[in-house]
Structures are given as C-alpha cells and as structure tokens.
N, CA, C and O of each residue as an XYZ file, in Angstrom:
412
protein
N      -0.612     16.568     -5.065
C       0.498     15.656     -5.298
C       0.343     15.047     -6.689
O      -0.770     14.777     -7.140
N       1.446     14.840     -7.345
C       1.472     14.207     -8.656
C       0.771     12.857     -8.599
O       1.018     12.069     -7.686
N      -0.100     12.582     -9.566
C      -0.910     11.365     -9.578
C      -0.061     10.104     -9.585
O      -0.350      9.162     -8.848
N       0.978     10.073    -10.402
C       1.826      8.882    -10.476
C       2.558      8.624     -9.159
O       2.668      7.484     -8.708
N       3.054      9.700     -8.551
C       3.754      9.564     -7.270
C       2.786      9.056     -6.202
O       3.122      8.174     -5.412
N       1.582      9.625     -6.192
C       0.583      9.211     -5.205
C       0.203      7.743     -5.402
O       0.015      7.009     -4.431
N       0.091      7.323     -6.656
C      -0.252      5.935     -6.953
C       0.762      4.979     -6.343
O       0.386      3.983     -5.725
N       2.039      5.276     -6.512
C       3.085      4.425     -5.947
C       3.062      4.422     -4.432
O       3.286      3.387     -3.804
N       2.791      5.577     -3.843
C       2.717      5.666     -2.388
C       1.523      4.885     -1.842
O       1.625      4.223     -0.809
N       0.398      4.968     -2.537
C      -0.788      4.241     -2.087
C      -0.547      2.736     -2.086
O      -0.971      2.036     -1.165
N       0.131      2.239     -3.113
C       0.441      0.804     -3.158
C       1.193      0.373     -1.902
O       0.848     -0.629     -1.274
N       2.212      1.129     -1.546
C       3.035      0.780     -0.393
C       2.256      0.991      0.903
O       2.433      0.226      1.852
N       1.402      2.008      0.965
C       0.574      2.212      2.156
C      -0.365      1.034      2.385
O      -0.547      0.594      3.520
N      -0.960      0.522      1.311
C      -1.836     -0.651      1.434
C      -1.024     -1.847      1.931
O      -1.472     -2.573      2.818
N       0.147     -2.051      1.373
C       0.994     -3.155      1.833
C       1.372     -2.984      3.302
O       1.429     -3.963      4.045
N       1.629     -1.752      3.723
C       1.991     -1.502      5.122
C       0.838     -1.861      6.055
O       1.062     -2.409      7.134
N      -0.381     -1.559      5.652
C      -1.554     -1.937      6.448
C      -1.631     -3.455      6.554
O      -1.883     -3.995      7.631
N      -1.413     -4.136      5.443
C      -1.524     -5.598      5.428
C      -0.360     -6.276      6.134
O      -0.464     -7.436      6.530
N       0.739     -5.567      6.293
C       1.871     -6.116      7.043
C       1.471     -6.311      8.507
O       1.937     -7.243      9.162
N       0.612     -5.435      9.012
C       0.152     -5.537     10.403
C      -0.734     -6.755     10.626
O      -0.594     -7.471     11.618
N      -1.665     -6.980      9.668
C      -2.591     -8.117      9.755
C      -3.376     -8.216      8.455
O      -3.520     -7.219      7.747
N      -3.885     -9.396      8.129
C      -4.773     -9.498      6.967
C      -5.980     -8.581      7.191
O      -6.398     -8.359      8.327
N      -6.528     -8.058      6.107
C      -7.627     -7.112      6.250
C      -8.529     -7.163      5.025
O      -8.232     -7.848      4.047
N      -9.633     -6.430      5.092
C     -10.614     -6.374      4.011
C     -10.750     -4.926      3.545
O     -10.297     -3.998      4.215
N     -11.376     -4.754      2.396
C     -11.410     -3.467      1.724
C     -11.800     -2.272      2.567
O     -11.044     -1.304      2.642
N     -12.953     -2.311      3.199
C     -13.442     -1.159      3.953
C     -12.474     -0.776      5.070
O     -12.227      0.407      5.300
N     -11.936     -1.761      5.754
C     -10.994     -1.482      6.845
C      -9.676     -0.942      6.295
O      -9.077     -0.051      6.898
N      -9.221     -1.463      5.168
C      -7.987     -0.963      4.550
C      -8.145      0.528      4.228
O      -7.241      1.321      4.492
N      -9.293      0.903      3.658
C      -9.546      2.310      3.330
C      -9.454      3.165      4.589
O      -8.814      4.217      4.583
N     -10.088      2.720      5.658
C     -10.041      3.474      6.908
C      -8.639      3.606      7.457
O      -8.248      4.674      7.929
N      -7.877      2.524      7.397
C      -6.508      2.554      7.920
C      -5.600      3.463      7.094
O      -4.846      4.262      7.650
N      -5.672      3.342      5.777
C      -4.816      4.151      4.900
C      -5.230      5.620      4.953
O      -4.381      6.509      4.881
N      -6.525      5.873      5.077
C      -7.018      7.252      5.088
C      -6.517      8.049      6.285
O      -6.650      9.272      6.310
N      -5.951      7.383      7.264
C      -5.354      8.101      8.395
C      -4.161      8.938      7.942
O      -3.819      9.928      8.587
N      -3.520      8.544      6.825
C      -2.353      9.312      6.365
C      -2.519      9.877      4.956
O      -1.886     10.881      4.628
N      -3.350      9.263      4.117
C      -3.533      9.747      2.745
C      -4.935      9.346      2.288
O      -5.377      8.221      2.524
N      -5.622     10.269      1.637
C      -7.005     10.028      1.232
C      -7.094      8.911      0.200
O      -6.287      8.826     -0.725
N      -8.106      8.050      0.386
C      -8.308      6.939     -0.537
C      -9.788      6.592     -0.587
O     -10.476      6.619      0.433
N     -10.271      6.265     -1.779
C     -11.665      5.860     -1.960
C     -11.724      4.404     -2.410
O     -10.705      3.806     -2.757
N     -12.931      3.845     -2.397
C     -13.099      2.467     -2.875
C     -12.685      2.341     -4.330
O     -12.069      1.351     -4.723
N     -13.026      3.347     -5.132
C     -12.699      3.272     -6.563
C     -11.187      3.327     -6.796
O     -10.707      2.943     -7.863
N     -10.454      3.798     -5.816
C      -8.993      3.794     -5.897
C      -8.427      2.493     -5.348
O      -7.488      1.931     -5.912
N      -8.999      2.013     -4.245
C      -8.443      0.840     -3.563
C      -8.507     -0.436     -4.387
O      -7.502     -1.135     -4.516
N      -9.660     -0.748     -4.941
C      -9.809     -2.072     -5.555
C      -8.913     -2.305     -6.767
O      -8.418     -3.421     -6.927
N      -8.676     -1.317     -7.630
C      -7.674     -1.528     -8.683
C      -6.271     -1.755     -8.108
O      -5.491     -2.537     -8.651
N      -5.958     -1.066     -7.006
C      -4.659     -1.276     -6.360
C      -4.557     -2.703     -5.854
O      -3.541     -3.365     -6.065
N      -5.600     -3.186     -5.185
C      -5.575     -4.554     -4.658
C      -5.449     -5.578     -5.780
O      -4.722     -6.562     -5.640
N      -6.150     -5.357     -6.893
C      -6.030     -6.285     -8.029
C      -4.603     -6.281     -8.577
O      -4.047     -7.332     -8.895
N      -4.022     -5.097     -8.683
C      -2.644     -4.992     -9.188
C      -1.662     -5.659     -8.229
O      -0.769     -6.390     -8.658
N      -1.827     -5.405     -6.925
C      -0.940     -6.020     -5.939
C      -1.059     -7.546     -5.981
O      -0.061     -8.256     -5.856
N      -2.280     -8.038     -6.155
C      -2.472     -9.488     -6.231
C      -1.848    -10.062     -7.505
O      -1.200    -11.108     -7.463
N      -2.039     -9.384     -8.631
C      -1.489     -9.908     -9.890
C       0.039     -9.882     -9.889
O       0.674    -10.667    -10.593
N       0.629     -8.983     -9.104
C       2.085     -8.917     -8.998
C       2.637     -9.828     -7.901
O       3.848     -9.873     -7.686
N       1.768    -10.544     -7.214
C       2.218    -11.480     -6.192
C       2.536    -10.842     -4.852
O       3.161    -11.475     -4.001
N       2.112     -9.586     -4.646
C       2.389     -8.898     -3.390
C       1.375     -9.239     -2.298
O       1.676     -9.129     -1.109
N       0.169     -9.654     -2.707
C      -0.860    -10.061     -1.750
C      -1.557    -11.317     -2.258
O      -1.566    -11.610     -3.453
N      -2.136    -12.045     -1.319
C      -3.013    -13.154     -1.646
C      -4.363    -12.862     -1.001
O      -4.479    -11.970     -0.160
N      -5.376    -13.616     -1.399
C      -6.710    -13.399     -0.853
C      -7.292    -14.697     -0.315
O      -6.901    -15.793     -0.718
N      -8.216    -14.546      0.586
C      -9.020    -15.660      1.063
C     -10.355    -15.094      1.519
O     -10.471    -13.896      1.778
N     -11.355    -15.946      1.615
C     -12.665    -15.481      2.074
C     -12.963    -16.089      3.433
O     -12.491    -17.171      3.782
N     -13.767    -15.347      4.187
C     -14.136    -15.793      5.524
C     -15.517    -15.225      5.827
O     -15.821    -14.088      5.467
N     -16.338    -16.010      6.479
C     -17.664    -15.537      6.844
C     -17.564    -14.596      8.038
O     -16.834    -14.840      8.999
N     -18.328    -13.510      7.936
C     -18.372    -12.530      9.022
C     -19.800    -11.996      9.112
O     -20.296    -11.391      8.162
N     -20.453    -12.211     10.233
C     -21.841    -11.754     10.449
C     -22.773    -12.236      9.341
O     -23.616    -11.483      8.854
N     -22.614    -13.491      8.950
C     -23.484    -14.089      7.945
C     -23.156    -13.736      6.504
O     -23.853    -14.167      5.586
N     -22.105    -12.960      6.298
C     -21.699    -12.595      4.942
C     -20.279    -13.075      4.699
O     -19.483    -13.206      5.629
N     -19.978    -13.332      3.447
C     -18.622    -13.735      3.089
C     -17.818    -12.472      2.804
O     -18.230    -11.621      2.015
N     -16.679    -12.367      3.451
C     -15.817    -11.193      3.310
C     -14.492    -11.645      2.693
O     -13.941    -12.678      3.072
N     -13.991    -10.862      1.742
C     -12.716    -11.158      1.103
C     -11.603    -10.448      1.864
O     -11.638     -9.232      2.053
N     -10.623    -11.223      2.294
C      -9.481    -10.696      3.029
C      -8.241    -10.709      2.143
O      -8.083    -11.566      1.273
N      -7.374     -9.745      2.384
C      -6.112     -9.620      1.674
C      -4.987     -9.810      2.676
O      -5.048     -9.322      3.805
N      -3.963    -10.526      2.243
C      -2.830    -10.844      3.112
C      -1.543    -10.597      2.344
O      -1.423    -10.997      1.186
N      -0.579     -9.941      2.978
C       0.688     -9.638      2.319
C       1.506    -10.918      2.158
O       1.449    -11.814      3.001
N       2.258    -10.991      1.077
C       3.166    -12.117      0.841
C       4.597    -11.678      1.163
O       4.845    -10.507      1.450
N       5.506    -12.604      1.113
C       6.921    -12.278      1.305
C       7.379    -11.289      0.225
O       8.168    -10.386      0.501
N       6.881    -11.462     -0.996
C       7.207    -10.544     -2.084
C       6.686     -9.144     -1.780
O       7.341     -8.152     -2.099
N       5.510     -9.064     -1.164
C       4.960     -7.776     -0.758
C       5.823     -7.117      0.299
O       6.051     -5.908      0.255
N       6.299     -7.897      1.243
C       7.197     -7.365      2.274
C       8.492     -6.861      1.635
O       9.025     -5.825      2.033
N       8.989     -7.596      0.649
C      10.192     -7.166     -0.057
C       9.948     -5.843     -0.792
O      10.857     -5.022     -0.910
N       8.717     -5.637     -1.287
C       8.386     -4.371     -1.963
C       8.433     -3.214     -0.970
O       8.910     -2.130     -1.307
N       7.943     -3.434      0.254
C       8.039     -2.397      1.287
C       9.507     -2.085      1.568
O       9.897     -0.920      1.637
N      10.311     -3.122      1.728
C      11.740     -2.932      2.002
C      12.418     -2.150      0.874
O      13.234     -1.265      1.132
N      12.080     -2.478     -0.368
C      12.661     -1.772     -1.514
C      12.230     -0.308     -1.510
O      13.031      0.580     -1.802
N      10.965     -0.059     -1.178
C      10.475      1.318     -1.099
C      11.261      2.105     -0.057
O      11.656      3.243     -0.311
N      11.490      1.518      1.100
C      12.228      2.208      2.155
C      13.665      2.500      1.719
O      14.209      3.556      2.043
N      14.276      1.572      0.990
C      15.623      1.812      0.452
C      15.596      2.955     -0.571
O      16.484      3.808     -0.575
N      14.577      2.970     -1.435
C      14.449      4.015     -2.448
C      14.218      5.374     -1.791
O      14.660      6.401     -2.307
N      13.530      5.377     -0.662
C      13.195      6.627     -0.003
C      14.446      7.389      0.426
O      14.457      8.620      0.407
N      15.483      6.680      0.807
C      16.743      7.341      1.173
C      17.267      8.145     -0.019
O      17.764      9.258      0.153
N      17.157      7.593     -1.202
C      17.590      8.303     -2.404
C      16.695      9.511     -2.669
O      17.188     10.574     -3.045
N      15.403      9.361     -2.480
C      14.471     10.472     -2.675
C      14.807     11.616     -1.717
O      14.758     12.782     -2.107
N      15.144     11.295     -0.482
C      15.506     12.333      0.488
C      16.769     13.087      0.045
O      16.863     14.301      0.228
N      17.736     12.370     -0.534
C      18.943     13.035     -1.041
C      18.595     13.990     -2.185
O      19.108     15.107     -2.251
N      17.720     13.539     -3.081
C      17.300     14.383     -4.210
C      16.542     15.601     -3.695
O      16.757     16.711     -4.182
N      15.671     15.412     -2.731
C      14.919     16.504     -2.124
C      15.886     17.550     -1.551
O      15.717     18.749     -1.772
N      16.879     17.093     -0.828
C      17.862     18.016     -0.259
C      18.620     18.764     -1.352
O      18.894     19.956     -1.213
N      18.955     18.080     -2.423
C      19.640     18.719     -3.553
C      18.751     19.812     -4.153
O      19.219     20.921     -4.407
N      17.474     19.503     -4.378
C      16.557     20.455     -4.971
C      16.395     21.686     -4.081
O      16.315     22.810     -4.579
N      16.346     21.476     -2.782
C      16.213     22.585     -1.837
C      17.490     23.405     -1.725
O      17.480     24.504     -1.169
N      18.581     22.878     -2.248
C      19.850     23.587     -2.179
C      20.607     23.322     -0.900
O      21.514     24.076     -0.548
N      20.252     22.274     -0.209
C      20.944     21.922      1.018
C      22.194     21.133      0.688
O      22.291     20.513     -0.371
N      23.156     21.162      1.608
C      24.366     20.369      1.424
C      24.013     18.880      1.518
O      23.244     18.459      2.382
N      24.577     18.126      0.636
C      24.294     16.690      0.619
C      25.421     15.937      1.298
O      25.376     14.710      1.390
C-alpha cells in the first residue's frame, strides 16, 4: 500500500481505537494490528501528531506500580473520524470509476 495512504489510514485507525475507550501505546498497537500492521516506531509519531492537532489528549495513571500514559480522543478527533467516513464515500466512487464500473 502507498505509504502516504497508509499513514492517513493509520491515524484514523488509532482514533477509532480511542473512540472505544482511552488506551495506552502497547494496547493501541495490539488493537490496530488486528486490521493493519503497526509498530511502536510508527505509533508514537502518530500519537504526537494527533495530540498536536488536538485530536487526542493524554493523562497518566499508575498501573502495577508504574506510571502509564493514556490517550483519549477529543471531540475534534471524533470529527476527524466523521470526516474520514464522509471522504470514504468519494473514494469508493473513484474506485468504481477506475474499475470501469457504472457510477
């Protein structure tokens, strides 16, 4: 898959995981990897970008004697998911055009 396309999809996949519940890095990787491969070196730049764009916020919480950083989706992040879903309808039309199907 094209790197740029995959990058955009990964952003929305991470937001979709966080829409279910706040989560932390290792668990996010496991959840997203169910549909698309992702590594730690890929996830953390995405999380920083999502946070800087206001799509997620963070907080820390102790877990088993260690402090864990959690990520939580914002209303702006939810709006990004909604925009992606709206854009996807257009992508499906383009896909059908490319395949030569009637639109």
